[in-house]
Each structure stands twice: as structure tokens, then as C-alpha cells.
mmCIF file of the protein (N, C-alpha, C, O) and its ligand, coordinates in Angstrom:
data_MODEL
# 
_entry.id   MODEL 
# 
loop_
_entity.id 
_entity.type 
_entity.pdbx_number_of_molecules 
1 polymer     1 
2 non-polymer 1 
# 
_entity_poly.entity_id                      1 
_entity_poly.type                           'polypeptide(L)' 
_entity_poly.nstd_linkage                   no 
_entity_poly.nstd_monomer                   no 
_entity_poly.pdbx_seq_one_letter_code       MKGTPSMGKKSSGKLHIMCRRCGNRSYHMKRGECSSCGYGNSSKMRKPQTMRKRK 
_entity_poly.pdbx_seq_one_letter_code_can   MKGTPSMGKKSSGKLHIMCRRCGNRSYHMKRGECSSCGYGNSSKMRKPQTMRKRK 
_entity_poly.pdbx_strand_id                 A 
# 
loop_
_entity_poly_seq.entity_id 
_entity_poly_seq.num 
_entity_poly_seq.mon_id 
_entity_poly_seq.hetero 
1 1  MET n 
1 2  LYS n 
1 3  GLY n 
1 4  THR n 
1 5  PRO n 
1 6  SER n 
1 7  MET n 
1 8  GLY n 
1 9  LYS n 
1 10 LYS n 
1 11 SER n 
1 12 SER n 
1 13 GLY n 
1 14 LYS n 
1 15 LEU n 
1 16 HIS n 
1 17 ILE n 
1 18 MET n 
1 19 CYS n 
1 20 ARG n 
1 21 ARG n 
1 22 CYS n 
1 23 GLY n 
1 24 ASN n 
1 25 ARG n 
1 26 SER n 
1 27 TYR n 
1 28 HIS n 
1 29 MET n 
1 30 LYS n 
1 31 ARG n 
1 32 GLY n 
1 33 GLU n 
1 34 CYS n 
1 35 SER n 
1 36 SER n 
1 37 CYS n 
1 38 GLY n 
1 39 TYR n 
1 40 GLY n 
1 41 ASN n 
1 42 SER n 
1 43 SER n 
1 44 LYS n 
1 45 MET n 
1 46 ARG n 
1 47 LYS n 
1 48 PRO n 
1 49 GLN n 
1 50 THR n 
1 51 MET n 
1 52 ARG n 
1 53 LYS n 
1 54 ARG n 
1 55 LYS n 
# 
loop_
_struct_asym.id 
_struct_asym.entity_id 
A 1 
B 2 
# 
loop_
_chem_comp.id 
_chem_comp.type 
_chem_comp.mon_nstd_flag 
ARG 'L-peptide linking' y 
ASN 'L-peptide linking' y 
CYS 'L-peptide linking' y 
GLN 'L-peptide linking' y 
GLU 'L-peptide linking' y 
GLY 'peptide linking'   y 
HIS 'L-peptide linking' y 
ILE 'L-peptide linking' y 
LEU 'L-peptide linking' y 
LYS 'L-peptide linking' y 
MET 'L-peptide linking' y 
PRO 'L-peptide linking' y 
SER 'L-peptide linking' y 
THR 'L-peptide linking' y 
TYR 'L-peptide linking' y 
ZN  non-polymer         . 
# 
_pdbx_entity_nonpoly.entity_id   2 
_pdbx_entity_nonpoly.name        ? 
_pdbx_entity_nonpoly.comp_id     ZN 
# 
_pdbx_nonpoly_scheme.asym_id         B 
_pdbx_nonpoly_scheme.entity_id       2 
_pdbx_nonpoly_scheme.mon_id          ZN 
_pdbx_nonpoly_scheme.ndb_seq_num     1 
_pdbx_nonpoly_scheme.pdb_seq_num     101 
_pdbx_nonpoly_scheme.auth_seq_num    101 
_pdbx_nonpoly_scheme.pdb_mon_id      ZN 
_pdbx_nonpoly_scheme.auth_mon_id     ZN 
_pdbx_nonpoly_scheme.pdb_strand_id   A 
_pdbx_nonpoly_scheme.pdb_ins_code    . 
# 
loop_
_atom_site.group_PDB 
_atom_site.id 
_atom_site.type_symbol 
_atom_site.label_atom_id 
_atom_site.label_alt_id 
_atom_site.label_comp_id 
_atom_site.label_asym_id 
_atom_site.label_entity_id 
_atom_site.label_seq_id 
_atom_site.pdbx_PDB_ins_code 
_atom_site.Cartn_x 
_atom_site.Cartn_y 
_atom_site.Cartn_z 
_atom_site.occupancy 
_atom_site.B_iso_or_equiv 
_atom_site.pdbx_formal_charge 
_atom_site.auth_seq_id 
_atom_site.auth_comp_id 
_atom_site.auth_asym_id 
_atom_site.auth_atom_id 
_atom_site.pdbx_PDB_model_num 
ATOM   1   N  N  . MET A 1 1  ? 2.233  11.569  34.168  1.00 0.00 ? 1   MET A N  1 
ATOM   2   C  CA . MET A 1 1  ? 3.063  11.713  33.048  1.00 0.00 ? 1   MET A CA 1 
ATOM   3   C  C  . MET A 1 1  ? 2.573  12.634  31.949  1.00 0.00 ? 1   MET A C  1 
ATOM   4   O  O  . MET A 1 1  ? 1.383  12.622  31.633  1.00 0.00 ? 1   MET A O  1 
ATOM   5   N  N  . LYS A 1 2  ? 3.530  13.506  31.301  1.00 0.00 ? 2   LYS A N  1 
ATOM   6   C  CA . LYS A 1 2  ? 2.876  14.254  30.498  1.00 0.00 ? 2   LYS A CA 1 
ATOM   7   C  C  . LYS A 1 2  ? 3.683  13.916  29.121  1.00 0.00 ? 2   LYS A C  1 
ATOM   8   O  O  . LYS A 1 2  ? 4.793  13.401  28.988  1.00 0.00 ? 2   LYS A O  1 
ATOM   9   N  N  . GLY A 1 3  ? 2.761  14.374  28.145  1.00 0.00 ? 3   GLY A N  1 
ATOM   10  C  CA . GLY A 1 3  ? 3.278  14.085  26.709  1.00 0.00 ? 3   GLY A CA 1 
ATOM   11  C  C  . GLY A 1 3  ? 3.965  12.714  26.493  1.00 0.00 ? 3   GLY A C  1 
ATOM   12  O  O  . GLY A 1 3  ? 3.585  11.806  27.233  1.00 0.00 ? 3   GLY A O  1 
ATOM   13  N  N  . THR A 1 4  ? 4.780  12.482  25.716  1.00 0.00 ? 4   THR A N  1 
ATOM   14  C  CA . THR A 1 4  ? 5.129  11.149  25.476  1.00 0.00 ? 4   THR A CA 1 
ATOM   15  C  C  . THR A 1 4  ? 6.387  10.672  26.471  1.00 0.00 ? 4   THR A C  1 
ATOM   16  O  O  . THR A 1 4  ? 7.300  11.379  26.900  1.00 0.00 ? 4   THR A O  1 
ATOM   17  N  N  . PRO A 1 5  ? 6.185  9.482   26.665  1.00 0.00 ? 5   PRO A N  1 
ATOM   18  C  CA . PRO A 1 5  ? 7.369  9.010   27.653  1.00 0.00 ? 5   PRO A CA 1 
ATOM   19  C  C  . PRO A 1 5  ? 8.305  8.853   26.889  1.00 0.00 ? 5   PRO A C  1 
ATOM   20  O  O  . PRO A 1 5  ? 7.994  8.623   25.720  1.00 0.00 ? 5   PRO A O  1 
ATOM   21  N  N  . SER A 1 6  ? 9.732  8.912   27.223  1.00 0.00 ? 6   SER A N  1 
ATOM   22  C  CA . SER A 1 6  ? 10.902 8.574   26.479  1.00 0.00 ? 6   SER A CA 1 
ATOM   23  C  C  . SER A 1 6  ? 10.916 7.282   26.470  1.00 0.00 ? 6   SER A C  1 
ATOM   24  O  O  . SER A 1 6  ? 10.327 6.590   27.300  1.00 0.00 ? 6   SER A O  1 
ATOM   25  N  N  . MET A 1 7  ? 11.694 6.791   25.386  1.00 0.00 ? 7   MET A N  1 
ATOM   26  C  CA . MET A 1 7  ? 12.139 5.268   25.531  1.00 0.00 ? 7   MET A CA 1 
ATOM   27  C  C  . MET A 1 7  ? 13.208 4.721   26.460  1.00 0.00 ? 7   MET A C  1 
ATOM   28  O  O  . MET A 1 7  ? 14.383 4.478   26.189  1.00 0.00 ? 7   MET A O  1 
ATOM   29  N  N  . GLY A 1 8  ? 12.634 4.592   27.486  1.00 0.00 ? 8   GLY A N  1 
ATOM   30  C  CA . GLY A 1 8  ? 13.191 4.026   28.633  1.00 0.00 ? 8   GLY A CA 1 
ATOM   31  C  C  . GLY A 1 8  ? 13.293 2.603   28.889  1.00 0.00 ? 8   GLY A C  1 
ATOM   32  O  O  . GLY A 1 8  ? 14.354 2.027   29.128  1.00 0.00 ? 8   GLY A O  1 
ATOM   33  N  N  . LYS A 1 9  ? 12.196 2.077   28.833  1.00 0.00 ? 9   LYS A N  1 
ATOM   34  C  CA . LYS A 1 9  ? 11.838 0.634   29.166  1.00 0.00 ? 9   LYS A CA 1 
ATOM   35  C  C  . LYS A 1 9  ? 11.518 0.105   27.831  1.00 0.00 ? 9   LYS A C  1 
ATOM   36  O  O  . LYS A 1 9  ? 10.447 -0.469  27.634  1.00 0.00 ? 9   LYS A O  1 
ATOM   37  N  N  . LYS A 1 10 ? 12.360 0.264   26.939  1.00 0.00 ? 10  LYS A N  1 
ATOM   38  C  CA . LYS A 1 10 ? 12.011 -0.238  25.754  1.00 0.00 ? 10  LYS A CA 1 
ATOM   39  C  C  . LYS A 1 10 ? 12.709 -1.943  25.354  1.00 0.00 ? 10  LYS A C  1 
ATOM   40  O  O  . LYS A 1 10 ? 12.233 -2.813  24.623  1.00 0.00 ? 10  LYS A O  1 
ATOM   41  N  N  . SER A 1 11 ? 13.830 -1.941  26.066  1.00 0.00 ? 11  SER A N  1 
ATOM   42  C  CA . SER A 1 11 ? 14.543 -3.045  25.835  1.00 0.00 ? 11  SER A CA 1 
ATOM   43  C  C  . SER A 1 11 ? 13.802 -4.162  26.606  1.00 0.00 ? 11  SER A C  1 
ATOM   44  O  O  . SER A 1 11 ? 13.942 -4.277  27.823  1.00 0.00 ? 11  SER A O  1 
ATOM   45  N  N  . SER A 1 12 ? 13.118 -4.871  25.979  1.00 0.00 ? 12  SER A N  1 
ATOM   46  C  CA . SER A 1 12 ? 12.402 -6.313  26.311  1.00 0.00 ? 12  SER A CA 1 
ATOM   47  C  C  . SER A 1 12 ? 12.638 -7.306  25.303  1.00 0.00 ? 12  SER A C  1 
ATOM   48  O  O  . SER A 1 12 ? 11.761 -7.556  24.476  1.00 0.00 ? 12  SER A O  1 
ATOM   49  N  N  . GLY A 1 13 ? 13.730 -7.887  25.297  1.00 0.00 ? 13  GLY A N  1 
ATOM   50  C  CA . GLY A 1 13 ? 13.955 -8.799  24.299  1.00 0.00 ? 13  GLY A CA 1 
ATOM   51  C  C  . GLY A 1 13 ? 14.283 -7.959  22.989  1.00 0.00 ? 13  GLY A C  1 
ATOM   52  O  O  . GLY A 1 13 ? 14.272 -6.729  22.994  1.00 0.00 ? 13  GLY A O  1 
ATOM   53  N  N  . LYS A 1 14 ? 14.566 -8.700  21.899  1.00 0.00 ? 14  LYS A N  1 
ATOM   54  C  CA . LYS A 1 14 ? 14.890 -8.290  20.608  1.00 0.00 ? 14  LYS A CA 1 
ATOM   55  C  C  . LYS A 1 14 ? 13.608 -7.952  19.538  1.00 0.00 ? 14  LYS A C  1 
ATOM   56  O  O  . LYS A 1 14 ? 12.808 -8.827  19.208  1.00 0.00 ? 14  LYS A O  1 
ATOM   57  N  N  . LEU A 1 15 ? 13.544 -6.684  19.096  1.00 0.00 ? 15  LEU A N  1 
ATOM   58  C  CA . LEU A 1 15 ? 12.625 -6.192  18.567  1.00 0.00 ? 15  LEU A CA 1 
ATOM   59  C  C  . LEU A 1 15 ? 12.735 -6.589  16.996  1.00 0.00 ? 15  LEU A C  1 
ATOM   60  O  O  . LEU A 1 15 ? 11.802 -7.041  16.332  1.00 0.00 ? 15  LEU A O  1 
ATOM   61  N  N  . HIS A 1 16 ? 13.857 -6.374  16.598  1.00 0.00 ? 16  HIS A N  1 
ATOM   62  C  CA . HIS A 1 16 ? 14.247 -6.381  15.225  1.00 0.00 ? 16  HIS A CA 1 
ATOM   63  C  C  . HIS A 1 16 ? 15.071 -7.769  14.883  1.00 0.00 ? 16  HIS A C  1 
ATOM   64  O  O  . HIS A 1 16 ? 16.224 -7.884  15.300  1.00 0.00 ? 16  HIS A O  1 
ATOM   65  N  N  . ILE A 1 17 ? 14.544 -8.659  14.230  1.00 0.00 ? 17  ILE A N  1 
ATOM   66  C  CA . ILE A 1 17 ? 15.085 -9.805  13.624  1.00 0.00 ? 17  ILE A CA 1 
ATOM   67  C  C  . ILE A 1 17 ? 15.463 -9.938  12.091  1.00 0.00 ? 17  ILE A C  1 
ATOM   68  O  O  . ILE A 1 17 ? 15.027 -9.082  11.321  1.00 0.00 ? 17  ILE A O  1 
ATOM   69  N  N  . MET A 1 18 ? 16.052 -10.707 11.733  1.00 0.00 ? 18  MET A N  1 
ATOM   70  C  CA . MET A 1 18 ? 16.433 -10.745 10.261  1.00 0.00 ? 18  MET A CA 1 
ATOM   71  C  C  . MET A 1 18 ? 15.371 -10.801 9.327   1.00 0.00 ? 18  MET A C  1 
ATOM   72  O  O  . MET A 1 18 ? 14.689 -11.817 9.465   1.00 0.00 ? 18  MET A O  1 
ATOM   73  N  N  . CYS A 1 19 ? 14.931 -9.877  8.225   1.00 0.00 ? 19  CYS A N  1 
ATOM   74  C  CA . CYS A 1 19 ? 14.067 -9.975  7.411   1.00 0.00 ? 19  CYS A CA 1 
ATOM   75  C  C  . CYS A 1 19 ? 14.316 -11.091 6.473   1.00 0.00 ? 19  CYS A C  1 
ATOM   76  O  O  . CYS A 1 19 ? 15.466 -11.382 6.144   1.00 0.00 ? 19  CYS A O  1 
ATOM   77  N  N  . ARG A 1 20 ? 13.179 -11.789 5.987   1.00 0.00 ? 20  ARG A N  1 
ATOM   78  C  CA . ARG A 1 20 ? 13.290 -12.736 5.223   1.00 0.00 ? 20  ARG A CA 1 
ATOM   79  C  C  . ARG A 1 20 ? 13.479 -12.276 3.632   1.00 0.00 ? 20  ARG A C  1 
ATOM   80  O  O  . ARG A 1 20 ? 14.049 -12.988 2.806   1.00 0.00 ? 20  ARG A O  1 
ATOM   81  N  N  . ARG A 1 21 ? 12.986 -11.150 3.378   1.00 0.00 ? 21  ARG A N  1 
ATOM   82  C  CA . ARG A 1 21 ? 12.889 -10.718 2.090   1.00 0.00 ? 21  ARG A CA 1 
ATOM   83  C  C  . ARG A 1 21 ? 14.083 -9.851  1.878   1.00 0.00 ? 21  ARG A C  1 
ATOM   84  O  O  . ARG A 1 21 ? 14.725 -10.127 0.865   1.00 0.00 ? 21  ARG A O  1 
ATOM   85  N  N  . CYS A 1 22 ? 14.512 -8.892  2.586   1.00 0.00 ? 22  CYS A N  1 
ATOM   86  C  CA . CYS A 1 22 ? 15.739 -8.113  2.276   1.00 0.00 ? 22  CYS A CA 1 
ATOM   87  C  C  . CYS A 1 22 ? 17.040 -8.626  2.892   1.00 0.00 ? 22  CYS A C  1 
ATOM   88  O  O  . CYS A 1 22 ? 18.166 -8.419  2.439   1.00 0.00 ? 22  CYS A O  1 
ATOM   89  N  N  . GLY A 1 23 ? 16.714 -9.358  4.040   1.00 0.00 ? 23  GLY A N  1 
ATOM   90  C  CA . GLY A 1 23 ? 18.000 -9.872  4.866   1.00 0.00 ? 23  GLY A CA 1 
ATOM   91  C  C  . GLY A 1 23 ? 18.516 -8.827  5.826   1.00 0.00 ? 23  GLY A C  1 
ATOM   92  O  O  . GLY A 1 23 ? 19.551 -8.992  6.472   1.00 0.00 ? 23  GLY A O  1 
ATOM   93  N  N  . ASN A 1 24 ? 17.817 -7.827  5.892   1.00 0.00 ? 24  ASN A N  1 
ATOM   94  C  CA . ASN A 1 24 ? 18.391 -6.718  6.948   1.00 0.00 ? 24  ASN A CA 1 
ATOM   95  C  C  . ASN A 1 24 ? 17.793 -7.223  8.139   1.00 0.00 ? 24  ASN A C  1 
ATOM   96  O  O  . ASN A 1 24 ? 16.878 -8.046  8.108   1.00 0.00 ? 24  ASN A O  1 
ATOM   97  N  N  . ARG A 1 25 ? 18.397 -6.647  9.440   1.00 0.00 ? 25  ARG A N  1 
ATOM   98  C  CA . ARG A 1 25 ? 17.946 -7.087  10.901  1.00 0.00 ? 25  ARG A CA 1 
ATOM   99  C  C  . ARG A 1 25 ? 16.682 -5.792  10.961  1.00 0.00 ? 25  ARG A C  1 
ATOM   100 O  O  . ARG A 1 25 ? 16.726 -4.910  11.818  1.00 0.00 ? 25  ARG A O  1 
ATOM   101 N  N  . SER A 1 26 ? 15.783 -5.853  10.092  1.00 0.00 ? 26  SER A N  1 
ATOM   102 C  CA . SER A 1 26 ? 15.039 -4.641  10.272  1.00 0.00 ? 26  SER A CA 1 
ATOM   103 C  C  . SER A 1 26 ? 13.519 -5.017  10.560  1.00 0.00 ? 26  SER A C  1 
ATOM   104 O  O  . SER A 1 26 ? 12.660 -4.138  10.627  1.00 0.00 ? 26  SER A O  1 
ATOM   105 N  N  . TYR A 1 27 ? 13.233 -6.358  10.726  1.00 0.00 ? 27  TYR A N  1 
ATOM   106 C  CA . TYR A 1 27 ? 11.935 -7.076  10.750  1.00 0.00 ? 27  TYR A CA 1 
ATOM   107 C  C  . TYR A 1 27 ? 11.609 -7.026  12.310  1.00 0.00 ? 27  TYR A C  1 
ATOM   108 O  O  . TYR A 1 27 ? 12.088 -7.753  13.180  1.00 0.00 ? 27  TYR A O  1 
ATOM   109 N  N  . HIS A 1 28 ? 10.551 -5.853  12.481  1.00 0.00 ? 28  HIS A N  1 
ATOM   110 C  CA . HIS A 1 28 ? 9.950  -5.658  13.708  1.00 0.00 ? 28  HIS A CA 1 
ATOM   111 C  C  . HIS A 1 28 ? 8.956  -6.864  14.061  1.00 0.00 ? 28  HIS A C  1 
ATOM   112 O  O  . HIS A 1 28 ? 8.082  -7.234  13.277  1.00 0.00 ? 28  HIS A O  1 
ATOM   113 N  N  . MET A 1 29 ? 9.159  -7.396  15.224  1.00 0.00 ? 29  MET A N  1 
ATOM   114 C  CA . MET A 1 29 ? 8.449  -8.415  15.647  1.00 0.00 ? 29  MET A CA 1 
ATOM   115 C  C  . MET A 1 29 ? 7.165  -8.037  16.259  1.00 0.00 ? 29  MET A C  1 
ATOM   116 O  O  . MET A 1 29 ? 6.199  -8.800  16.259  1.00 0.00 ? 29  MET A O  1 
ATOM   117 N  N  . LYS A 1 30 ? 7.153  -6.949  16.742  1.00 0.00 ? 30  LYS A N  1 
ATOM   118 C  CA . LYS A 1 30 ? 5.956  -6.687  17.438  1.00 0.00 ? 30  LYS A CA 1 
ATOM   119 C  C  . LYS A 1 30 ? 4.931  -6.212  16.389  1.00 0.00 ? 30  LYS A C  1 
ATOM   120 O  O  . LYS A 1 30 ? 3.770  -6.621  16.403  1.00 0.00 ? 30  LYS A O  1 
ATOM   121 N  N  . ARG A 1 31 ? 5.353  -5.418  15.567  1.00 0.00 ? 31  ARG A N  1 
ATOM   122 C  CA . ARG A 1 31 ? 4.693  -4.876  14.300  1.00 0.00 ? 31  ARG A CA 1 
ATOM   123 C  C  . ARG A 1 31 ? 4.596  -5.835  13.252  1.00 0.00 ? 31  ARG A C  1 
ATOM   124 O  O  . ARG A 1 31 ? 3.734  -5.752  12.377  1.00 0.00 ? 31  ARG A O  1 
ATOM   125 N  N  . GLY A 1 32 ? 5.444  -6.740  13.305  1.00 0.00 ? 32  GLY A N  1 
ATOM   126 C  CA . GLY A 1 32 ? 5.064  -7.790  12.330  1.00 0.00 ? 32  GLY A CA 1 
ATOM   127 C  C  . GLY A 1 32 ? 5.483  -7.155  10.727  1.00 0.00 ? 32  GLY A C  1 
ATOM   128 O  O  . GLY A 1 32 ? 4.896  -7.513  9.706   1.00 0.00 ? 32  GLY A O  1 
ATOM   129 N  N  . GLU A 1 33 ? 6.501  -6.250  10.753  1.00 0.00 ? 33  GLU A N  1 
ATOM   130 C  CA . GLU A 1 33 ? 6.850  -5.964  9.526   1.00 0.00 ? 33  GLU A CA 1 
ATOM   131 C  C  . GLU A 1 33 ? 7.978  -5.269  9.544   1.00 0.00 ? 33  GLU A C  1 
ATOM   132 O  O  . GLU A 1 33 ? 8.220  -4.536  10.502  1.00 0.00 ? 33  GLU A O  1 
ATOM   133 N  N  . CYS A 1 34 ? 8.944  -5.403  8.365   1.00 0.00 ? 34  CYS A N  1 
ATOM   134 C  CA . CYS A 1 34 ? 10.130 -4.893  8.127   1.00 0.00 ? 34  CYS A CA 1 
ATOM   135 C  C  . CYS A 1 34 ? 10.139 -3.473  8.015   1.00 0.00 ? 34  CYS A C  1 
ATOM   136 O  O  . CYS A 1 34 ? 9.433  -2.972  7.140   1.00 0.00 ? 34  CYS A O  1 
ATOM   137 N  N  . SER A 1 35 ? 10.853 -2.710  8.793   1.00 0.00 ? 35  SER A N  1 
ATOM   138 C  CA . SER A 1 35 ? 11.110 -1.257  8.755   1.00 0.00 ? 35  SER A CA 1 
ATOM   139 C  C  . SER A 1 35 ? 11.869 -0.947  7.341   1.00 0.00 ? 35  SER A C  1 
ATOM   140 O  O  . SER A 1 35 ? 11.675 0.117   6.752   1.00 0.00 ? 35  SER A O  1 
ATOM   141 N  N  . SER A 1 36 ? 12.651 -1.845  6.898   1.00 0.00 ? 36  SER A N  1 
ATOM   142 C  CA . SER A 1 36 ? 13.514 -1.815  5.630   1.00 0.00 ? 36  SER A CA 1 
ATOM   143 C  C  . SER A 1 36 ? 12.802 -1.833  4.344   1.00 0.00 ? 36  SER A C  1 
ATOM   144 O  O  . SER A 1 36 ? 12.914 -0.957  3.486   1.00 0.00 ? 36  SER A O  1 
ATOM   145 N  N  . CYS A 1 37 ? 12.100 -2.827  4.263   1.00 0.00 ? 37  CYS A N  1 
ATOM   146 C  CA . CYS A 1 37 ? 11.536 -3.376  3.042   1.00 0.00 ? 37  CYS A CA 1 
ATOM   147 C  C  . CYS A 1 37 ? 9.869  -3.424  3.121   1.00 0.00 ? 37  CYS A C  1 
ATOM   148 O  O  . CYS A 1 37 ? 9.183  -3.370  2.100   1.00 0.00 ? 37  CYS A O  1 
ATOM   149 N  N  . GLY A 1 38 ? 9.389  -3.516  4.259   1.00 0.00 ? 38  GLY A N  1 
ATOM   150 C  CA . GLY A 1 38 ? 8.043  -3.465  4.417   1.00 0.00 ? 38  GLY A CA 1 
ATOM   151 C  C  . GLY A 1 38 ? 7.388  -5.115  4.399   1.00 0.00 ? 38  GLY A C  1 
ATOM   152 O  O  . GLY A 1 38 ? 6.246  -5.517  4.175   1.00 0.00 ? 38  GLY A O  1 
ATOM   153 N  N  . TYR A 1 39 ? 8.498  -5.747  4.695   1.00 0.00 ? 39  TYR A N  1 
ATOM   154 C  CA . TYR A 1 39 ? 7.717  -7.222  4.623   1.00 0.00 ? 39  TYR A CA 1 
ATOM   155 C  C  . TYR A 1 39 ? 6.969  -7.553  5.518   1.00 0.00 ? 39  TYR A C  1 
ATOM   156 O  O  . TYR A 1 39 ? 7.234  -6.957  6.561   1.00 0.00 ? 39  TYR A O  1 
ATOM   157 N  N  . GLY A 1 40 ? 5.950  -8.401  5.609   1.00 0.00 ? 40  GLY A N  1 
ATOM   158 C  CA . GLY A 1 40 ? 4.911  -8.722  6.581   1.00 0.00 ? 40  GLY A CA 1 
ATOM   159 C  C  . GLY A 1 40 ? 3.695  -7.842  6.361   1.00 0.00 ? 40  GLY A C  1 
ATOM   160 O  O  . GLY A 1 40 ? 2.594  -8.378  6.490   1.00 0.00 ? 40  GLY A O  1 
ATOM   161 N  N  . ASN A 1 41 ? 3.763  -6.531  6.038   1.00 0.00 ? 41  ASN A N  1 
ATOM   162 C  CA . ASN A 1 41 ? 2.509  -5.703  5.889   1.00 0.00 ? 41  ASN A CA 1 
ATOM   163 C  C  . ASN A 1 41 ? 2.417  -5.454  4.340   1.00 0.00 ? 41  ASN A C  1 
ATOM   164 O  O  . ASN A 1 41 ? 3.217  -4.802  3.670   1.00 0.00 ? 41  ASN A O  1 
ATOM   165 N  N  . SER A 1 42 ? 1.229  -6.134  3.877   1.00 0.00 ? 42  SER A N  1 
ATOM   166 C  CA . SER A 1 42 ? 0.854  -6.033  2.520   1.00 0.00 ? 42  SER A CA 1 
ATOM   167 C  C  . SER A 1 42 ? 0.521  -4.726  1.987   1.00 0.00 ? 42  SER A C  1 
ATOM   168 O  O  . SER A 1 42 ? 0.616  -4.513  0.778   1.00 0.00 ? 42  SER A O  1 
ATOM   169 N  N  . SER A 1 43 ? 0.082  -3.711  2.920   1.00 0.00 ? 43  SER A N  1 
ATOM   170 C  CA . SER A 1 43 ? -0.384 -2.861  2.718   1.00 0.00 ? 43  SER A CA 1 
ATOM   171 C  C  . SER A 1 43 ? 0.509  -1.727  2.170   1.00 0.00 ? 43  SER A C  1 
ATOM   172 O  O  . SER A 1 43 ? 0.042  -0.957  1.331   1.00 0.00 ? 43  SER A O  1 
ATOM   173 N  N  . LYS A 1 44 ? 1.765  -1.597  2.610   1.00 0.00 ? 44  LYS A N  1 
ATOM   174 C  CA . LYS A 1 44 ? 2.798  -0.678  2.178   1.00 0.00 ? 44  LYS A CA 1 
ATOM   175 C  C  . LYS A 1 44 ? 3.841  -1.357  1.965   1.00 0.00 ? 44  LYS A C  1 
ATOM   176 O  O  . LYS A 1 44 ? 4.158  -2.321  2.661   1.00 0.00 ? 44  LYS A O  1 
ATOM   177 N  N  . MET A 1 45 ? 4.622  -0.856  0.793   1.00 0.00 ? 45  MET A N  1 
ATOM   178 C  CA . MET A 1 45 ? 5.811  -1.746  0.402   1.00 0.00 ? 45  MET A CA 1 
ATOM   179 C  C  . MET A 1 45 ? 7.021  -0.518  0.542   1.00 0.00 ? 45  MET A C  1 
ATOM   180 O  O  . MET A 1 45 ? 6.749  0.604   0.115   1.00 0.00 ? 45  MET A O  1 
ATOM   181 N  N  . ARG A 1 46 ? 8.112  -0.738  1.044   1.00 0.00 ? 46  ARG A N  1 
ATOM   182 C  CA . ARG A 1 46 ? 9.063  0.173   1.024   1.00 0.00 ? 46  ARG A CA 1 
ATOM   183 C  C  . ARG A 1 46 ? 10.149 -0.340  0.213   1.00 0.00 ? 46  ARG A C  1 
ATOM   184 O  O  . ARG A 1 46 ? 10.945 -1.146  0.694   1.00 0.00 ? 46  ARG A O  1 
ATOM   185 N  N  . LYS A 1 47 ? 10.237 0.055   -0.938  1.00 0.00 ? 47  LYS A N  1 
ATOM   186 C  CA . LYS A 1 47 ? 11.042 -0.439  -2.208  1.00 0.00 ? 47  LYS A CA 1 
ATOM   187 C  C  . LYS A 1 47 ? 11.889 -1.573  -1.539  1.00 0.00 ? 47  LYS A C  1 
ATOM   188 O  O  . LYS A 1 47 ? 12.811 -1.416  -0.739  1.00 0.00 ? 47  LYS A O  1 
ATOM   189 N  N  . PRO A 1 48 ? 11.344 -2.845  -2.070  1.00 0.00 ? 48  PRO A N  1 
ATOM   190 C  CA . PRO A 1 48 ? 12.027 -3.966  -1.747  1.00 0.00 ? 48  PRO A CA 1 
ATOM   191 C  C  . PRO A 1 48 ? 13.527 -4.172  -2.399  1.00 0.00 ? 48  PRO A C  1 
ATOM   192 O  O  . PRO A 1 48 ? 13.646 -3.782  -3.560  1.00 0.00 ? 48  PRO A O  1 
ATOM   193 N  N  . GLN A 1 49 ? 14.471 -4.641  -1.877  1.00 0.00 ? 49  GLN A N  1 
ATOM   194 C  CA . GLN A 1 49 ? 15.702 -4.807  -2.399  1.00 0.00 ? 49  GLN A CA 1 
ATOM   195 C  C  . GLN A 1 49 ? 15.728 -5.787  -3.470  1.00 0.00 ? 49  GLN A C  1 
ATOM   196 O  O  . GLN A 1 49 ? 16.233 -5.635  -4.582  1.00 0.00 ? 49  GLN A O  1 
ATOM   197 N  N  . THR A 1 50 ? 15.089 -6.879  -2.983  1.00 0.00 ? 50  THR A N  1 
ATOM   198 C  CA . THR A 1 50 ? 15.421 -7.923  -3.856  1.00 0.00 ? 50  THR A CA 1 
ATOM   199 C  C  . THR A 1 50 ? 13.973 -7.907  -4.847  1.00 0.00 ? 50  THR A C  1 
ATOM   200 O  O  . THR A 1 50 ? 13.039 -7.125  -4.673  1.00 0.00 ? 50  THR A O  1 
ATOM   201 N  N  . MET A 1 51 ? 14.045 -8.979  -5.926  1.00 0.00 ? 51  MET A N  1 
ATOM   202 C  CA . MET A 1 51 ? 13.222 -8.752  -6.877  1.00 0.00 ? 51  MET A CA 1 
ATOM   203 C  C  . MET A 1 51 ? 13.098 -7.468  -7.771  1.00 0.00 ? 51  MET A C  1 
ATOM   204 O  O  . MET A 1 51 ? 11.987 -6.956  -7.907  1.00 0.00 ? 51  MET A O  1 
ATOM   205 N  N  . ARG A 1 52 ? 14.112 -6.973  -8.334  1.00 0.00 ? 52  ARG A N  1 
ATOM   206 C  CA . ARG A 1 52 ? 14.091 -5.769  -8.848  1.00 0.00 ? 52  ARG A CA 1 
ATOM   207 C  C  . ARG A 1 52 ? 13.483 -5.745  -10.160 1.00 0.00 ? 52  ARG A C  1 
ATOM   208 O  O  . ARG A 1 52 ? 13.931 -6.495  -11.027 1.00 0.00 ? 52  ARG A O  1 
ATOM   209 N  N  . LYS A 1 53 ? 12.590 -5.030  -10.387 1.00 0.00 ? 53  LYS A N  1 
ATOM   210 C  CA . LYS A 1 53 ? 11.814 -4.953  -11.747 1.00 0.00 ? 53  LYS A CA 1 
ATOM   211 C  C  . LYS A 1 53 ? 12.381 -3.831  -12.679 1.00 0.00 ? 53  LYS A C  1 
ATOM   212 O  O  . LYS A 1 53 ? 12.501 -2.652  -12.344 1.00 0.00 ? 53  LYS A O  1 
ATOM   213 N  N  . ARG A 1 54 ? 12.645 -4.250  -13.641 1.00 0.00 ? 54  ARG A N  1 
ATOM   214 C  CA . ARG A 1 54 ? 13.160 -3.188  -14.746 1.00 0.00 ? 54  ARG A CA 1 
ATOM   215 C  C  . ARG A 1 54 ? 11.986 -2.728  -15.714 1.00 0.00 ? 54  ARG A C  1 
ATOM   216 O  O  . ARG A 1 54 ? 11.797 -3.223  -16.825 1.00 0.00 ? 54  ARG A O  1 
ATOM   217 N  N  . LYS A 1 55 ? 11.249 -1.752  -15.166 1.00 0.00 ? 55  LYS A N  1 
ATOM   218 C  CA . LYS A 1 55 ? 10.262 -1.208  -15.817 1.00 0.00 ? 55  LYS A CA 1 
ATOM   219 C  C  . LYS A 1 55 ? 9.309  -2.184  -16.297 1.00 0.00 ? 55  LYS A C  1 
ATOM   220 O  O  . LYS A 1 55 ? 8.319  -1.820  -16.932 1.00 0.00 ? 55  LYS A O  1 
HETATM 221 ZN ZN . ZN  B 2 .  ? 12.783 -6.468  4.988   1.00 0.00 2 101 ZN  A ZN 1 
# 
């Protein structure tokens, strides 16, 4: 095999479940973080949709 294998065998259960913070189905179970708001991973935050702070 050369290069990166294409995503052929990726369908093993559902990876994205509903996020607790933003409510989107973007919480990656394997990674343990939401790809939408970054919930789960405290290192990085992807503009959370909830708790909006006005400056
Ligand atoms: Zn989220």
C-alpha cells in the first residue's frame, strides 16, 4: 500500500454522536471531541455556539 489509504473501511458503527454542548451530531466518539465546537478536548475550542460572551 502506498500513500494514504482511502476511506473504504471506515464504517464501523457511528462515530459522530450528538454533542452535549452544541447539540450538533459532531461529537467524535473515537477522538472524544466535537468537531463543531471542540467539546471534549480542553486544549482547543472551536467557537462554542452556546454561552455567548459579549466582550
Ligand atoms: Zn459540539
